N, C-alpha and C positions, 0 to 999 in steps of 0.2 A: 330916644333910640327907638330903632324900629324894630318892633315886636313879631313881626311877620318874616315868613320865609317864603321864598319861591318854590313851587313843586318842579323838581327836576329842571328841565330845560326851558318849562314854560313860564309865561308872564303871570301866571296865577298866584298871588301871594297870600298866604294863608297864616292864622295864628297857628301855633305847633299843636294845640289841642282844640280839636273839632268835635263834632258830635256824629255818632253811629245811630242813624234813626230807626232801626229795625224795630223799636218798640213804639214806634208813632205808627198808628194804624195797622201794624203787623198781626192782625187778629188770627191768622193762619199759623204764627210762630209761637205766641205767648197766649196763657189762658187769662181771661179777665181783664182785658186792655180796654181801656176807655177813650174814645176819640178826644174828649175835652181834655183828660189829662195828658192825651199825645199833642195836642196843641199848646198846652201850658209848658210841655219839655221844650218846645221850639221856641216860645217866647222866654223861657228863662235862659235858654242857650244865648239867645240875641243880647239880653239884658247883661250877660256875664261876659260879653265881648267876643263870642265865638262868632266866627264868619266863615265856616269851613262846616257844611252839612252833608252827611254821605246817607243817601237813600238807595232805593231799587224797586223794580217793577214786584219782585216776589215778597217785599215786605207790604203783606196785605193786598196783595195782586192790585196795585197802583193805589191803595187807600194811602198810604204813606206818602207817596207824591203829591196826592191832593190836598193832605192835611199841611204839608209844608207849604204848598202854594198858596193855600188860604191865609195862613199866617203871614208870610212874607209880603202878601199883596196888602193884607190889613195894615202891615207896618210901613208899607213904603220904603222896603230896604233892599230891594233886589240888587241895585248896583253895588251896594257894598259886599256882597256875598258871593262865595265859591261853592255852589250846587253841584254834587256829584250824584250821579244814578247809573245804573246798571241796567241792561238787559239781555235776555238769552231763554227765560222761562215763557211758556205759554201754556195755557189749560185748554185741555183737549178731552171733551167726554169726562169731565170731573177730575182728569189726572194730569198732572204736571209733567211736560216734555221739555226738552232744551232745543233750541233751534237758532243757529248762527247763520242761515242764509242771509245775504245782501238785502232780499225783499222783505224777509222778516225783521232785521234789525233797523232797517231804515224805517218801516211803519212803526216799530216800537219806540225808536226815538221820537217821530212825531206824535206819539200819544203821550210819552212823558213831557213833552213840550206843553201840550194843552193842560196835562194835570197840573204841571208846575205853573201854569199861567207865565210862561217866560219865553222870550223869542229865541234863547240859546241857553244850552246846557253847558257848564263850564267844562266840566270832566265827565266824559261818557264810557263806562267800561262795558267790555262783553264780561259777562257775570261768570259763565261757565262755558268751557268748550263742549259742542255737541258731539265730537266723536266723528263727525261726519265732513264737516265743512273744513276746507284745508285753512290753517291758522293765518297764513301771509295773507288769504284772501279775505278774512275777516277784517284783519288791520286795514286792507284796503278799502272795506267798506267805512270804517270809521273814518278814513282819511277823506273820503268823498263828504261825509258829513262835516268833517272840518273845513274843508275847501268851501262848503256851501255856506258856511257860518252857522250851521245847527248845534255844532259843539265847539268849544275851544281847546280841548285837549283830549288826546286819546290814551284810553286805559284798559287794562285786562286783569282778570283775577282768576286765582284758583287754576293756575297752570303749572305743570311740571318743568322742571328746568328745561329739558327738551323741546316742550310746547312753548316755553318762553321765548327760546332761541327762534321757533319757527314763526312765531307771531311777529317778530322783530326783525324778519328777513331784511325787510327795506328800511329799518331804522326808524319806524313810524311810532313805536310805543313810547308814552312819557311818562306816565304812572302805573304801578303795578302794586295790586294788593293781594296780600296772602297772609295765611296764620303765622304768627310770631309773638314771642312772650318769653319771658324767663323759663316758664315750663316746656315751650314748644320750641326747639332752637334748631329745627331742621333746615331753614333758611338760610342758616348762616354758612352750610356746605357751599351751595352755589348760586341760589337764587340773588342773595343780598351783594356778593361780589361782583356779579354780572350786572345788577342793578348800579352799583357804584361805578363801575367801569365805563357804562353807557350813558350815564348822565341821567338815569331813569329815577324818579322818586319811588321809594318802598314804602306803603302804607300799612302797617300791621292791623289785622284785624283780631279779635279774641286778645287783646293787649292784657289783661288781666286774668287770662286764662279761666275764662268763665266764672270769675269770682274765686278761684282758688287763691290768687295772689292777694287778695284782700284781708286775708288771715281771719275771716270770719266762721271758718268751718272747724270742727273737732273730729276726732276719730270716731265719734258717735253719730256724725251728720249722715242723714240718709236722704237720699237724691230721689225725687220723684219724676223728674224731668229728663230730657234726652242725654244730662251729664252722666245718668247712672250706667249707659251703655258705652261712656268714653274711657280710653285705659287710664288717664291721669287720675281719674275718680274712682279706680276699683283696686280693692285688694291692696298688694305690698306697695304698689306704685302710689297710691293714695297715701298711704302712712309715711312713705319716704317725703313726699311732697310736702307733707304737714310738717315734717320736721326741719326741711329746707325753709320752708315759710317760716317758721319759729326763727330762723337764724336771719332772715329778712328783716322781720319784726323787731329784732334786736338793733339792727343798723337804724331803723325808723325811730326807734324809741330814743336812740343818742341825738337825732336830730330833732326830736319832737315833732313828728309828723307820721300820718298813718302809714301803714305797710304799702298799701295802693300807690301812694305818691311815690315811694321810692320804686316800685316796679315801672311806674310810668315814666319817671325821669330817666331811668336806667335806658329804657326803648329809645328815648329821645336823644341818647348819647351816642346811639349806633349809626354807624356809616350809612348814606342813603335815606335815612327814616327822618324825612321832613317833617311829618306830623302824625299824631294818633288819632284815632277817632273811637275813643271809648263809647259804649253805649250806656244808656240809663233807663230805668223804668220810672223812676220817680224825681222831680225837679230836685230833691235835696241833694240825690245821687250824683246828678249831672253837676251842681254846684261843686261838691265835694272834689270831683275828679280834677276840676279846674284848678284847684290847690297846687296841682302838682308843676304846675308852672314854675311856683316860686322855690322848688326844690333845685339846688346846686350840687353836684356829685363831682368829686374831685376823680382824676384819673384812678387812683389807687383803689377808691371807694367802687368805681365802675367795675375794675378788675375783681375786686373781692367778691361783689355780688355776681358777677360771670359764674367764677369758680364754686360758690355756693352749689349753683343750679347747673355746673357741667353734667 
């Protein structure tokens, strides 16, 4: 049985659970990261059969790409992998700015190729819109890179519905990445239906809502990181989310699996979601996430879970 699925209209075939590598070399995003642990995460992913790795320049300002490139070269497995990366950020006088200009994206893609030690990036996204460059033009830049064989598929992320339509004016978009989870359902309004209708693969990020759907938090949990500023983790919304997660845990207990596996399996049952890319900071977390592939949900269960978090 083929365990892979094509990403949208592309010929890129991926296992349905990939690895979001922002904690590999992402020293600017997480405290106390260790490069050797980062490399061990990539090795663990490869050993677990993962063939879809998602990175970006902003994860460590290129460091994530470098570490992935080192491990992939060491293992000699480049041809069996789908590697995705993203560009748009640049450092100017110690500050991070966004740039979607043709010159910048072309030069960034070349740098990513070098850091990843490869001659083609399977999937290249514009990471964020810069608010200046027309988005159809940005898509055209990525189409140039594709025509030249530098990238295999065209992606975009973090676009509003209007921006998504603008980017895809010429029909070039193949993969779209945006936040989506049982907690964060905004994508269901416009983004997901548009992707489904247009044969665009939708890759959710924060699939476990930054840990909220793992069921490991209580009403007394205190957040010291960026989560403390995010609405799902604040006040009454946090309490309501914990109550919903308790119901999710009850479903998980019936099936004899962790709540996180149910949350990930639910995502994989949604239209246009061909794969998900949960992150991990430790190899055991990564192995744990892969267990969601073994969970089968009936249509009734999918609906029941959807209703808990409506």
